Backbone as CSV, one residue per row, in Angstrom:
resi,resn,N_x,N_y,N_z,CA_x,CA_y,CA_z,C_x,C_y,C_z
1,MET,-33.214,-59.845,6.514,-33.783,-58.715,5.787,-34.141,-57.591,6.759
2,LEU,-33.822,-56.363,6.321,-34.145,-55.197,7.141,-35.488,-54.630,6.716
3,SER,-36.228,-54.212,7.688,-37.513,-53.585,7.388,-37.278,-52.211,6.774
4,PRO,-38.265,-51.641,6.075,-38.108,-50.291,5.500,-37.750,-49.243,6.537
5,ILE,-38.282,-49.380,7.729,-37.984,-48.387,8.779,-36.527,-48.483,9.193
6,GLU,-36.011,-49.747,9.312,-34.612,-49.933,9.698,-33.666,-49.438,8.611
7,ARG,-34.059,-49.685,7.323,-33.205,-49.208,6.223,-33.163,-47.679,6.198
8,THR,-34.287,-47.053,6.434,-34.336,-45.586,6.464,-33.491,-45.035,7.605
9,SER,-33.557,-45.684,8.771,-32.776,-45.246,9.924,-31.287,-45.378,9.666
10,ASN,-30.886,-46.497,9.041,-29.465,-46.687,8.723,-28.979,-45.671,7.701
11,ALA,-29.828,-45.356,6.722,-29.441,-44.378,5.701,-29.218,-43.005,6.322
12,LYS,-30.078,-42.652,7.290,-29.917,-41.363,7.964,-28.623,-41.310,8.764
13,LEU,-28.289,-42.433,9.410,-27.053,-42.478,10.187,-25.837,-42.354,9.298
14,MET,-25.876,-43.043,8.120,-24.758,-42.957,7.187,-24.612,-41.543,6.643
15,THR,-25.724,-40.914,6.317,-25.675,-39.539,5.796,-25.117,-38.590,6.841
16,LYS,-25.529,-38.760,8.070,-25.046,-37.894,9.152,-23.557,-38.074,9.373
17,SER,-23.086,-39.332,9.251,-21.660,-39.582,9.455,-20.818,-39.010,8.351
18,VAL,-21.375,-38.922,7.116,-20.628,-38.344,5.994,-20.585,-36.831,6.095
19,LEU,-21.762,-36.230,6.420,-21.840,-34.773,6.462,-21.228,-34.194,7.718
20,SER,-21.081,-34.970,8.764,-20.533,-34.486,10.027,-19.276,-35.261,10.358
21,PRO,-18.107,-34.801,9.888,-16.874,-35.506,10.131,-16.520,-35.523,11.605
22,ASN,-15.572,-36.372,11.904,-15.096,-36.528,13.274,-14.574,-35.192,13.808
23,PRO,-15.061,-34.707,14.955,-14.598,-33.410,15.483,-13.102,-33.365,15.688
24,SER,-12.457,-34.499,15.897,-11.011,-34.498,16.091,-10.252,-34.189,14.820
25,ASP,-10.961,-34.314,13.638,-10.296,-34.049,12.367,-10.532,-32.630,11.888
26,VAL,-11.326,-31.838,12.598,-11.695,-30.508,12.148,-11.194,-29.469,13.154
27,ARG,-10.531,-28.410,12.610,-10.098,-27.313,13.463,-11.227,-26.318,13.597
28,THR,-11.594,-26.015,14.805,-12.625,-25.009,15.015,-12.010,-23.618,14.880
29,GLN,-12.897,-22.621,14.744,-12.415,-21.248,14.646,-11.718,-20.829,15.930
30,ALA,-12.159,-21.392,17.046,-11.500,-21.086,18.317,-10.054,-21.574,18.309
31,ASP,-9.839,-22.761,17.724,-8.469,-23.280,17.622,-7.602,-22.373,16.755
32,VAL,-8.194,-21.890,15.653,-7.447,-21.006,14.749,-7.110,-19.702,15.451
33,TRP,-8.061,-19.149,16.207,-7.804,-17.911,16.943,-6.696,-18.102,17.973
34,LYS,-6.711,-19.237,18.669,-5.672,-19.512,19.661,-4.304,-19.640,18.994
35,LEU,-4.268,-20.356,17.855,-3.004,-20.508,17.136,-2.529,-19.169,16.590
36,GLY,-3.463,-18.372,16.078,-3.103,-17.049,15.574,-2.559,-16.152,16.662
37,LEU,-3.159,-16.233,17.848,-2.672,-15.427,18.974,-1.266,-15.859,19.373
38,ALA,-1.031,-17.168,19.377,0.302,-17.672,19.732,1.344,-17.225,18.705
39,LEU,1.002,-17.320,17.414,1.929,-16.877,16.366,2.170,-15.372,16.461
40,GLY,1.120,-14.614,16.765,1.275,-13.170,16.890,2.215,-12.788,18.021
41,ILE,2.105,-13.485,19.146,2.996,-13.207,20.280,4.440,-13.550,19.923
42,LEU,4.626,-14.671,19.221,5.978,-15.069,18.814,6.584,-14.061,17.846
43,LEU,5.795,-13.628,16.865,6.301,-12.649,15.895,6.602,-11.322,16.582
44,LEU,5.747,-10.938,17.510,5.973,-9.689,18.234,7.262,-9.754,19.037
45,ALA,7.531,-10.915,19.650,8.753,-11.070,20.440,9.991,-11.095,19.554
46,CYS,9.894,-11.764,18.405,11.053,-11.900,17.515,11.374,-10.604,16.773
47,TYR,10.333,-9.840,16.433,10.538,-8.656,15.595,10.198,-7.363,16.327
48,TRP,10.288,-7.390,17.647,9.927,-6.191,18.403,10.808,-4.998,18.045
49,GLN,12.106,-5.220,17.911,13.014,-4.118,17.568,12.670,-3.542,16.198
50,THR,12.354,-4.429,15.247,11.987,-3.972,13.904,10.694,-3.176,13.946
51,ILE,9.706,-3.671,14.675,8.413,-2.993,14.750,8.547,-1.642,15.443
52,SER,9.305,-1.585,16.531,9.475,-0.318,17.253,10.264,0.690,16.419
53,ALA,11.317,0.210,15.706,12.097,1.115,14.851,11.250,1.653,13.705
54,THR,10.387,0.810,13.162,9.497,1.248,12.088,8.493,2.266,12.605
55,ALA,7.977,2.053,13.812,7.024,2.997,14.400,7.656,4.367,14.603
56,VAL,8.900,4.383,15.077,9.610,5.651,15.259,9.811,6.345,13.912
57,LEU,10.168,5.571,12.891,10.390,6.137,11.560,9.107,6.744,11.003
58,LEU,7.999,6.044,11.134,6.744,6.505,10.550,6.209,7.744,11.245
59,THR,6.519,7.901,12.525,6.000,9.048,13.277,6.947,10.249,13.286
60,SER,8.157,10.061,12.803,9.140,11.153,12.863,9.578,11.664,11.499
61,SER,9.426,10.868,10.454,9.902,11.259,9.127,8.753,11.794,8.281
62,GLU,8.943,12.980,7.711,7.928,13.552,6.832,7.792,12.750,5.551
63,ASP,8.878,12.134,5.106,8.835,11.342,3.881,8.038,10.054,4.048
64,MET,7.814,9.630,5.296,7.116,8.371,5.560,5.744,8.582,6.195
65,ALA,5.175,9.752,6.016,3.871,10.030,6.629,2.803,9.076,6.109
66,HIS,2.897,8.706,4.829,1.927,7.769,4.255,2.015,6.394,4.910
67,GLY,3.242,6.006,5.304,3.441,4.691,5.898,2.712,4.523,7.212
68,PHE,2.409,5.628,7.891,1.673,5.554,9.145,0.285,4.950,8.932
69,PHE,-0.305,5.214,7.741,-1.651,4.721,7.459,-1.654,3.287,6.941
70,ALA,-0.499,2.789,6.481,-0.455,1.456,5.876,-0.925,0.359,6.832
71,PRO,-0.365,0.233,8.047,-0.860,-0.816,8.950,-2.294,-0.568,9.399
72,LEU,-2.725,0.695,9.489,-4.101,0.986,9.885,-5.083,0.515,8.815
73,VAL,-4.776,0.816,7.559,-5.653,0.385,6.459,-5.632,-1.136,6.331
74,ALA,-4.445,-1.735,6.455,-4.338,-3.199,6.377,-5.151,-3.855,7.495
75,GLY,-5.056,-3.321,8.708,-5.828,-3.855,9.821,-7.325,-3.693,9.616
76,PHE,-7.723,-2.549,9.053,-9.146,-2.323,8.772,-9.669,-3.332,7.758
77,LEU,-8.898,-3.592,6.706,-9.326,-4.552,5.686,-9.465,-5.953,6.274
78,LEU,-8.532,-6.336,7.126,-8.599,-7.660,7.745,-9.806,-7.771,8.676
79,TRP,-10.037,-6.743,9.470,-11.136,-6.789,10.429,-12.493,-6.757,9.725
80,SER,-12.621,-5.947,8.688,-13.902,-5.841,7.983,-14.243,-7.122,7.225
81,ASN,-13.227,-7.941,6.913,-13.462,-9.191,6.183,-13.218,-10.416,7.059
82,LYS,-13.261,-10.225,8.384,-12.897,-11.336,9.282,-13.821,-12.532,9.138
83,ASP,-15.122,-12.282,8.913,-16.055,-13.401,8.778,-15.787,-14.193,7.501
84,ARG,-15.540,-13.487,6.410,-15.253,-14.173,5.147,-13.939,-14.932,5.230
85,LEU,-12.946,-14.348,5.904,-11.658,-15.014,6.063,-11.806,-16.272,6.912
86,ALA,-12.604,-16.180,7.974,-12.784,-17.329,8.863,-13.500,-18.467,8.158
87,ASN,-14.466,-18.135,7.301,-15.229,-19.177,6.606,-14.441,-19.820,5.470
88,GLY,-13.379,-19.155,5.023,-12.612,-19.696,3.905,-11.334,-20.398,4.314
89,LEU,-11.190,-20.714,5.590,-9.968,-21.359,6.066,-9.883,-22.796,5.583
90,SER,-8.670,-23.237,5.315,-8.409,-24.635,4.990,-7.282,-25.124,5.905
91,GLY,-6.813,-26.322,5.646,-5.741,-26.859,6.462,-4.431,-26.150,6.218
92,PRO,-3.466,-26.299,7.115,-2.145,-25.673,6.948,-1.472,-26.132,5.658
93,SER,-0.691,-25.254,5.073,0.039,-25.566,3.846,1.517,-25.803,4.159
94,LEU,2.114,-26.753,3.456,3.533,-27.040,3.648,4.420,-25.894,3.168
95,TRP,3.847,-25.005,2.328,4.626,-23.853,1.864,4.943,-22.894,3.008
96,ALA,4.284,-23.065,4.128,4.582,-22.228,5.284,5.995,-22.473,5.791
97,VAL,6.484,-23.696,5.634,7.810,-24.046,6.157,8.917,-23.229,5.490
98,PRO,8.995,-23.193,4.128,10.076,-22.394,3.529,9.943,-20.897,3.784
99,LEU,8.696,-20.393,3.855,8.521,-18.967,4.116,8.972,-18.599,5.525
100,LEU,8.574,-19.387,6.498,9.000,-19.123,7.873,10.503,-19.313,8.024
101,ALA,11.054,-20.309,7.327,12.501,-20.537,7.386,13.254,-19.375,6.757
102,ALA,12.738,-18.858,5.629,13.389,-17.713,4.978,13.344,-16.484,5.874
103,GLY,12.203,-16.272,6.540,12.109,-15.141,7.465,13.089,-15.253,8.607
104,ALA,13.261,-16.483,9.122,14.219,-16.691,10.218,15.652,-16.507,9.748
105,LEU,15.960,-16.997,8.536,17.325,-16.865,8.016,17.688,-15.406,7.746
106,LEU,16.709,-14.603,7.293,16.983,-13.191,7.041,17.259,-12.426,8.327
107,ALA,16.798,-12.969,9.438,17.046,-12.293,10.721,18.526,-12.295,11.084
108,VAL,19.273,-13.290,10.562,20.707,-13.369,10.881,21.480,-12.203,10.271
109,PRO,21.456,-12.005,8.918,22.174,-10.847,8.367,21.589,-9.516,8.822
110,ALA,20.272,-9.499,9.098,19.662,-8.260,9.590,20.233,-7.863,10.938
111,SER,20.456,-8.856,11.796,21.024,-8.568,13.112,22.498,-8.204,13.020
112,LEU,23.237,-8.929,12.166,24.668,-8.663,12.044,24.941,-7.315,11.396
113,GLY,24.142,-6.975,10.399,24.359,-5.714,9.687,23.497,-4.579,10.175
114,ALA,22.703,-4.827,11.210,21.798,-3.808,11.756,20.932,-3.201,10.664
115,SER,20.421,-4.072,9.768,19.605,-3.630,8.640,18.134,-3.821,8.958
116,THR,17.430,-2.726,9.146,15.988,-2.823,9.399,15.228,-3.191,8.132
117,THR,15.775,-2.872,6.960,15.102,-3.224,5.709,15.028,-4.737,5.540
118,ILE,16.152,-5.422,5.753,16.160,-6.881,5.649,15.260,-7.481,6.717
119,SER,15.272,-6.901,7.899,14.422,-7.400,8.975,12.948,-7.224,8.638
120,ARG,12.578,-6.117,7.977,11.188,-5.906,7.575,10.766,-6.940,6.536
121,ILE,11.672,-7.273,5.622,11.366,-8.312,4.633,11.136,-9.650,5.336
122,GLY,11.988,-9.946,6.320,11.808,-11.163,7.102,10.473,-11.188,7.823
123,LEU,10.040,-10.045,8.340,8.757,-9.961,9.024,7.606,-10.237,8.065
124,LEU,7.674,-9.667,6.852,6.624,-9.908,5.865,6.556,-11.383,5.480
125,LEU,7.719,-12.009,5.283,7.742,-13.437,4.960,7.166,-14.266,6.111
126,SER,7.482,-13.875,7.326,6.954,-14.599,8.484,5.439,-14.428,8.599
127,LEU,4.941,-13.238,8.282,3.493,-13.026,8.300,2.804,-13.872,7.233
128,ALA,3.420,-13.931,6.039,2.856,-14.768,4.973,2.879,-16.241,5.369
129,GLY,3.977,-16.678,5.971,4.063,-18.059,6.431,3.043,-18.360,7.513
130,SER,2.802,-17.412,8.393,1.802,-17.600,9.445,0.401,-17.735,8.850
131,ALA,0.124,-16.967,7.793,-1.172,-17.087,7.121,-1.354,-18.486,6.532
132,LEU,-0.277,-19.051,5.989,-0.349,-20.409,5.452,-0.562,-21.440,6.552
133,VAL,-0.002,-21.182,7.713,-0.211,-22.096,8.841,-1.658,-22.033,9.315
134,LEU,-2.222,-20.838,9.376,-3.561,-20.662,9.928,-4.659,-21.125,8.974
135,GLY,-4.506,-20.796,7.692,-5.608,-21.098,6.771,-5.201,-21.578,5.412
136,GLY,-3.940,-21.927,5.237,-3.497,-22.452,3.958,-3.454,-21.399,2.862
137,THR,-3.368,-21.875,1.622,-3.280,-20.980,0.470,-4.474,-20.044,0.336
138,PRO,-5.717,-20.495,0.586,-6.854,-19.561,0.482,-6.719,-18.338,1.385
139,LEU,-6.224,-18.535,2.592,-6.073,-17.395,3.503,-4.980,-16.457,3.014
140,LEU,-3.868,-17.004,2.529,-2.788,-16.155,2.032,-3.257,-15.323,0.839
141,LYS,-4.035,-15.930,-0.054,-4.565,-15.181,-1.194,-5.500,-14.073,-0.730
142,ALA,-6.244,-14.344,0.335,-7.202,-13.354,0.825,-6.529,-12.174,1.509
143,VAL,-5.354,-12.401,2.098,-4.687,-11.330,2.853,-3.475,-10.769,2.108
144,ARG,-3.283,-11.153,0.868,-2.082,-10.706,0.159,-2.062,-9.195,-0.059
145,PHE,-3.235,-8.588,-0.294,-3.230,-7.137,-0.492,-2.915,-6.383,0.796
146,PRO,-3.552,-6.715,1.945,-3.144,-6.050,3.192,-1.667,-6.240,3.504
147,LEU,-1.121,-7.425,3.210,0.315,-7.636,3.418,1.134,-6.755,2.479
148,ALA,0.680,-6.628,1.231,1.407,-5.792,0.264,1.412,-4.326,0.685
149,LEU,0.346,-3.880,1.347,0.301,-2.490,1.813,1.405,-2.193,2.819
150,LEU,1.841,-3.219,3.544,2.901,-3.011,4.534,4.234,-2.662,3.878
151,LEU,4.357,-2.879,2.571,5.571,-2.454,1.860,5.735,-0.939,1.923
152,TYR,4.633,-0.232,2.115,4.704,1.225,2.214,5.318,1.687,3.528
153,THR,5.556,0.770,4.453,6.274,1.131,5.674,7.786,1.055,5.462
154,PHE,8.207,0.602,4.287,9.628,0.517,3.956,10.106,1.859,3.418
155,PRO,11.135,2.456,3.994,11.707,3.659,3.386,12.495,3.296,2.138
156,ILE,12.558,4.213,1.201,13.347,3.983,-0.007,14.823,3.962,0.365
157,PRO,15.563,2.919,-0.023,16.995,2.855,0.326,17.742,4.094,-0.149
158,ALA,18.686,4.533,0.661,19.443,5.747,0.340,20.184,5.614,-0.984
159,VAL,20.569,4.396,-1.342,21.284,4.187,-2.599,20.404,4.531,-3.794
160,LEU,19.100,4.222,-3.676,18.179,4.479,-4.781,17.526,5.854,-4.712
161,TYR,17.535,6.451,-3.528,16.808,7.703,-3.342,17.293,8.788,-4.312
162,GLY,18.616,8.974,-4.373,19.160,9.992,-5.267,18.936,9.668,-6.727
163,GLU,18.982,8.367,-7.068,18.776,7.959,-8.455,17.350,8.230,-8.914
164,ILE,16.424,8.230,-7.960,15.023,8.465,-8.309,14.679,9.945,-8.271
165,THR,15.165,10.646,-7.258,14.765,12.039,-7.075,15.345,12.969,-8.142
166,LEU,16.572,12.739,-8.578,17.184,13.645,-9.551,16.400,13.708,-10.862
167,PRO,16.052,12.576,-11.493,15.228,12.674,-12.708,13.881,13.344,-12.452
168,LEU,13.288,13.090,-11.276,12.016,13.717,-10.966,12.175,15.228,-10.784
169,GLN,13.285,15.652,-10.177,13.551,17.080,-10.030,13.651,17.764,-11.390
170,LEU,14.403,17.156,-12.293,14.596,17.750,-13.617,13.295,17.766,-14.412
171,LEU,12.519,16.679,-14.298,11.241,16.619,-15.023,10.269,17.652,-14.479
172,ALA,10.183,17.785,-13.155,9.287,18.780,-12.557,9.710,20.194,-12.931
173,SER,11.020,20.436,-12.960,11.519,21.766,-13.335,11.166,22.089,-14.773
174,ARG,11.306,21.102,-15.654,10.999,21.313,-17.069,9.510,21.567,-17.267
175,LEU,8.656,20.805,-16.605,7.211,21.004,-16.735,6.786,22.345,-16.149
176,ALA,7.395,22.741,-15.031,7.080,24.041,-14.441,7.519,25.175,-15.362
177,GLU,8.686,25.005,-15.998,9.155,26.018,-16.955,8.158,26.185,-18.094
178,MET,7.666,25.080,-18.622,6.674,25.149,-19.693,5.400,25.839,-19.215
179,SER,5.000,25.584,-17.985,3.793,26.212,-17.445,3.968,27.715,-17.301
180,PHE,5.130,28.136,-16.805,5.394,29.572,-16.684,5.386,30.248,-18.047
181,GLU,5.951,29.604,-19.041,5.957,30.173,-20.392,4.552,30.307,-20.937
182,MET,3.688,29.293,-20.660,2.302,29.367,-21.110,1.548,30.495,-20.423
183,LEU,1.946,30.809,-19.186,1.306,31.896,-18.440,1.887,33.261,-18.792
184,GLY,2.900,33.294,-19.652,3.476,34.554,-20.093,4.598,35.080,-19.218
185,TYR,5.141,34.236,-18.340,6.235,34.651,-17.466,7.562,34.580,-18.228
186,SER,8.444,35.487,-17.878,9.818,35.412,-18.375,10.586,34.461,-17.479
187,VAL,11.080,33.359,-18.036,11.651,32.293,-17.223,12.942,31.790,-17.849
188,LEU,13.880,31.461,-16.973,15.150,30.859,-17.383,15.423,29.698,-16.446
189,ARG,15.665,28.529,-17.026,15.904,27.333,-16.212,17.312,26.813,-16.436
190,GLU,17.988,26.508,-15.329,19.292,25.859,-15.366,19.233,24.632,-14.462
191,GLY,19.075,23.494,-15.070,18.937,22.265,-14.288,17.644,22.276,-13.497
192,ASN,17.766,22.236,-12.192,16.581,22.250,-11.336,16.338,23.618,-10.697
193,VAL,16.970,24.662,-11.229,16.804,26.025,-10.735,16.042,26.840,-11.773
194,ILE,14.933,27.435,-11.355,14.084,28.234,-12.231,14.183,29.690,-11.801
195,GLU,14.607,30.554,-12.721,14.737,31.985,-12.430,13.602,32.742,-13.103
196,LEU,12.842,33.433,-12.283,11.794,34.318,-12.770,12.256,35.763,-12.650
197,ALA,11.400,36.680,-13.070,11.803,38.089,-13.058,12.032,38.596,-11.646
198,ASN,11.289,38.094,-10.682,11.364,38.643,-9.334,11.813,37.629,-8.285
199,GLN,12.119,36.384,-8.691,12.486,35.370,-7.711,13.187,34.197,-8.390
200,LYS,13.785,33.381,-7.549,14.456,32.178,-8.020,13.893,30.986,-7.256
201,LEU,13.456,29.968,-8.000,12.893,28.754,-7.406,13.864,27.598,-7.608
202,SER,14.224,26.961,-6.523,15.120,25.811,-6.578,14.324,24.561,-6.229
203,VAL,14.243,23.651,-7.192,13.505,22.407,-6.996,14.456,21.407,-6.345
204,VAL,14.471,21.386,-5.025,15.379,20.518,-4.277,14.780,19.112,-4.177
205,GLU,15.498,18.217,-3.485,15.032,16.830,-3.373,13.651,16.746,-2.730
206,ALA,13.421,17.590,-1.723,12.129,17.562,-1.039,10.989,17.984,-1.952
207,CYS,11.317,18.707,-3.029,10.307,19.161,-3.983,10.315,18.335,-5.269
208,SER,10.962,17.178,-5.240,11.063,16.346,-6.440,9.728,15.718,-6.812
209,GLY,8.836,15.598,-5.844,7.541,14.969,-6.088,7.505,13.508,-5.709
210,LEU,8.629,12.972,-5.226,8.663,11.565,-4.848,7.707,11.285,-3.693
211,ARG,7.674,12.203,-2.737,6.773,12.016,-1.592,5.324,11.986,-2.046
212,SER,4.963,12.900,-2.941,3.588,12.929,-3.459,3.286,11.676,-4.269
213,LEU,4.267,11.214,-5.023,4.070,10.031,-5.851,3.777,8.796,-5.004
214,VAL,4.594,8.590,-3.977,4.415,7.411,-3.130,3.100,7.510,-2.347
215,THR,2.817,8.694,-1.806,1.595,8.863,-1.025,0.352,8.684,-1.885
216,LEU,0.369,9.275,-3.080,-0.791,9.159,-3.965,-0.983,7.721,-4.426
217,SER,0.114,7.020,-4.690,-0.008,5.619,-5.109,-0.591,4.766,-3.986
218,PHE,-0.242,5.078,-2.744,-0.789,4.325,-1.610,-2.297,4.502,-1.504
219,PHE,-2.749,5.746,-1.488,-4.180,5.991,-1.346,-4.953,5.510,-2.571
220,THR,-4.326,5.579,-3.737,-4.975,5.059,-4.939,-5.126,3.547,-4.874
221,ALA,-4.086,2.867,-4.399,-4.158,1.410,-4.268,-5.266,1.005,-3.298
222,ALA,-5.352,1.684,-2.160,-6.401,1.374,-1.180,-7.780,1.670,-1.752
223,TYR,-7.908,2.796,-2.445,-9.197,3.157,-3.050,-9.607,2.138,-4.106
224,ALA,-8.678,1.757,-4.978,-8.988,0.816,-6.050,-9.400,-0.540,-5.490
225,TYR,-8.735,-0.966,-4.419,-9.068,-2.268,-3.826,-10.475,-2.255,-3.215
226,LEU,-10.845,-1.146,-2.600,-12.129,-1.060,-1.923,-13.289,-0.794,-2.883
227,MET,-13.026,-0.041,-3.940,-14.107,0.447,-4.791,-14.187,-0.237,-6.149
228,GLU,-13.279,-1.144,-6.442,-13.256,-1.779,-7.764,-12.929,-3.261,-7.623
229,ASN,-13.654,-4.111,-8.364,-13.432,-5.551,-8.314,-12.604,-6.066,-9.487
230,ARG,-12.541,-5.309,-10.566,-11.800,-5.758,-11.754,-10.314,-5.449,-11.582
231,ASN,-9.501,-6.482,-11.680,-8.072,-6.316,-11.440,-7.414,-5.405,-12.469
232,TRP,-7.866,-5.443,-13.719,-7.234,-4.609,-14.735,-7.524,-3.132,-14.494
233,VAL,-8.692,-2.833,-13.944,-9.015,-1.440,-13.615,-8.213,-1.001,-12.397
234,ARG,-8.052,-1.892,-11.428,-7.215,-1.577,-10.272,-5.796,-1.242,-10.705
235,THR,-5.256,-2.037,-11.608,-3.895,-1.793,-12.096,-3.821,-0.474,-12.851
236,LEU,-4.838,-0.195,-13.666,-4.865,1.053,-14.430,-4.879,2.264,-13.509
237,LEU,-5.685,2.221,-12.473,-5.763,3.346,-11.537,-4.448,3.530,-10.794
238,PHE,-3.838,2.416,-10.396,-2.560,2.502,-9.695,-1.493,3.136,-10.587
239,LEU,-1.431,2.725,-11.853,-0.453,3.304,-12.782,-0.781,4.764,-13.090
240,ALA,-2.072,5.101,-13.094,-2.461,6.488,-13.376,-1.999,7.440,-12.283
241,ALA,-1.745,6.918,-11.095,-1.281,7.777,-9.997,0.106,8.339,-10.271
242,ILE,0.914,7.653,-11.092,2.287,8.103,-11.354,2.309,9.408,-12.154
243,PRO,1.697,9.453,-13.362,1.693,10.738,-14.079,0.897,11.810,-13.359
244,SER,-0.129,11.393,-12.613,-0.909,12.375,-11.864,-0.045,13.055,-10.810
245,ALA,0.790,12.274,-10.108,1.666,12.847,-9.080,2.704,13.776,-9.698
246,ILE,3.238,13.387,-10.839,4.217,14.236,-11.520,3.572,15.545,-11.962
247,LEU,2.358,15.443,-12.462,1.644,16.631,-12.936,1.351,17.597,-11.796
248,ILE,0.855,17.077,-10.674,0.496,17.976,-9.573,1.745,18.590,-8.933
249,ASN,2.886,17.908,-9.002,4.103,18.504,-8.457,4.537,19.695,-9.297
250,ALA,4.471,19.534,-10.625,4.780,20.666,-11.503,3.781,21.798,-11.279
251,MET,2.525,21.444,-11.044,1.495,22.447,-10.762,1.812,23.194,-9.470
252,ARG,2.276,22.462,-8.462,2.601,23.089,-7.179,3.772,24.063,-7.324
253,ILE,4.783,23.683,-8.090,5.921,24.582,-8.306,5.475,25.837,-9.032
254,THR,4.612,25.658,-10.042,4.111,26.811,-10.790,3.281,27.723,-9.900
255,LEU,2.423,27.126,-9.101,1.585,27.918,-8.202,2.426,28.654,-7.168
256,THR,3.521,28.033,-6.734,4.427,28.700,-5.790,5.035,29.943,-6.419
257,GLY,5.420,29.839,-7.683,5.980,30.996,-8.375,4.966,32.108,-8.558
258,VAL,3.720,31.725,-8.879,2.675,32.729,-9.059,2.371,33.429,-7.739
259,LEU,2.268,32.659,-6.654,2.003,33.253,-5.344,3.185,34.095,-4.869
260,GLY,4.411,33.658,-5.208,5.595,34.418,-4.826,5.652,35.781,-5.481
261,LYS,5.074,35.897,-6.656,5.039,37.200,-7.327,4.098,38.156,-6.595
262,ILE,3.042,37.579,-6.014,2.091,38.403,-5.268,2.656,38.768,-3.901
263,ASN,3.186,37.773,-3.204,3.742,37.975,-1.871,4.853,36.948,-1.662
264,PRO,6.109,37.344,-1.612,7.220,36.389,-1.462,7.099,35.504,-0.220
265,ALA,6.397,35.965,0.818,6.262,35.170,2.043,5.396,33.942,1.826
266,TRP,4.602,33.941,0.750,3.710,32.815,0.494,4.423,31.616,-0.131
267,THR,5.692,31.742,-0.414,6.436,30.624,-0.999,6.937,29.642,0.062
268,LYS,6.647,29.921,1.316,7.074,29.028,2.393,6.067,29.107,3.530
269,GLY,6.268,28.255,4.504,5.400,28.273,5.666,4.055,27.625,5.411
270,THR,3.042,28.130,6.085,1.711,27.531,6.051,1.101,27.553,4.662
271,VAL,1.251,28.666,3.971,0.683,28.785,2.618,1.306,27.749,1.691
272,HIS,2.601,27.555,1.816,3.294,26.565,0.990,2.773,25.153,1.281
273,ASP,2.552,24.850,2.563,2.041,23.529,2.932,0.619,23.324,2.435
274,VAL,-0.217,24.351,2.572,-1.599,24.254,2.101,-1.640,24.058,0.594
275,THR,-0.742,24.738,-0.106,-0.660,24.575,-1.556,-0.373,23.126,-1.926
276,GLY,0.531,22.504,-1.178,0.858,21.107,-1.436,-0.328,20.189,-1.234
277,TRP,-1.107,20.412,-0.158,-2.271,19.577,0.109,-3.358,19.785,-0.934
278,VAL,-3.542,21.018,-1.374,-4.543,21.296,-2.413,-4.170,20.586,-3.715
279,CYS,-2.910,20.659,-4.085,-2.461,19.988,-5.311,-2.590,18.474,-5.178
280,PHE,-2.319,17.945,-3.977,-2.473,16.502,-3.772,-3.932,16.091,-3.945
281,ALA,-4.845,16.900,-3.413,-6.271,16.608,-3.566,-6.671,16.620,-5.040
282,ILE,-6.099,17.546,-5.801,-6.382,17.593,-7.232,-5.870,16.327,-7.916
283,GLY,-4.688,15.870,-7.502,-4.135,14.647,-8.074,-5.025,13.447,-7.825
284,PHE,-5.571,13.346,-6.615,-6.466,12.229,-6.311,-7.781,12.363,-7.074
285,MET,-8.223,13.596,-7.278,-9.434,13.813,-8.073,-9.222,13.386,-9.522
286,ILE,-8.014,13.531,-10.026,-7.706,13.066,-11.389,-7.876,11.557,-11.473
287,VAL,-7.397,10.848,-10.444,-7.565,9.391,-10.409,-9.046,9.026,-10.363
288,LEU,-9.821,9.741,-9.548,-11.254,9.481,-9.470,-11.937,9.735,-10.806
289,LEU,-11.499,10.770,-11.503,-12.067,11.090,-12.809,-11.773,9.980,-13.822
290,ILE,-10.558,9.458,-13.778,-10.191,8.352,-14.673,-11.055,7.132,-14.373
291,HIS,-11.279,6.858,-13.098,-12.132,5.726,-12.722,-13.550,5.920,-13.232
292,LEU,-14.063,7.133,-13.123,-15.408,7.436,-13.605,-15.500,7.237,-15.116
293,MET,-14.479,7.692,-15.839,-14.476,7.547,-17.287,-14.420,6.073,-17.704
294,VAL,-13.604,5.283,-17.018,-13.511,3.852,-17.322,-14.848,3.167,-17.088
295,ASN,-15.504,3.500,-15.997,-16.808,2.898,-15.701,-17.838,3.252,-16.756
296,ARG,-17.832,4.480,-17.211,-18.795,4.883,-18.238,-18.516,4.197,-19.563
297,LEU,-17.250,4.090,-19.937,-16.904,3.443,-21.196,-17.265,1.964,-21.177
298,THR,-16.951,1.284,-20.087,-17.265,-0.140,-19.987,-18.762,-0.364,-19.902
299,ARG,-19.508,0.562,-19.290,-20.944,0.440,-19.209,-21.567,0.575,-20.603
300,LYS,-21.013,1.483,-21.424,-21.515,1.648,-22.801,-21.261,0.407,-23.628
301,GLU,-20.087,-0.240,-23.424,-19.776,-1.443,-24.178,-20.728,-2.582,-23.813
302,LYS,-21.124,-2.657,-22.536,-22.040,-3.716,-22.118,-23.440,-3.516,-22.687
303,THR,-23.870,-2.248,-22.751,-25.218,-1.961,-23.250,-25.280,-1.974,-24.765
304,ALA,-24.109,-1.850,-25.451,-24.105,-1.825,-26.915,-24.439,-3.200,-27.496
């Protein structure tokens, strides 16, 4: 028979052994950091050409100016949530194997065809697979949005670019024509060419609004993720960026025509660029206004 003191001592030892597993069975955060550093070096070595080519594209192409902020915002989100990510780690997931294998297999046609797009897809798959290795499914779920932001570093394929820009050009031209008519201007439109009494405006591919659409959707997605927890509201704000971008592009074309009547030199150069930024700011304010309205409506429903 054990005395009460001995039974109490044994119970404490058993409890300690249950709550404190064998250190050899538990990965410390230091181990995860070391493994993450090793995976990062491997990915950097394997995809260096892709990363360097993407960096050149983002810093040299006006159409990809938004993509420059994508890795910065993704890195900020990861760093600001590093403690929560570290505390939510689990064991490696077997799903990492097919993702890493798919990323490696895509490197073959990417190298043979010199396709940076396929190589970028392979890099994203490899990053997702690395997340599964480091922290399992919980970590991948936690970093899926920062990974999704990296899609904005992908340029639109040339095959699709014309298919997208032409309808946007025609839609922007039609909306601008309606705006000029509402303002009392004498206007004649032929396709994407708008003729006013004193000037002719040609809505070329660069003025299709695609650049504004992609850029506004990026900043809206980042804003919605940071400022809203409800997924349906995040989706609503992201979708609202599409008509907002189309609207501000038509507004910019109309404003260009109005300024051109005052001074033809204002249709290009610095004034033209400033006009674009002002209209973009208005577009983002429209998204903010929609968010404010949704919050007020949902708040009324809760209090009702």
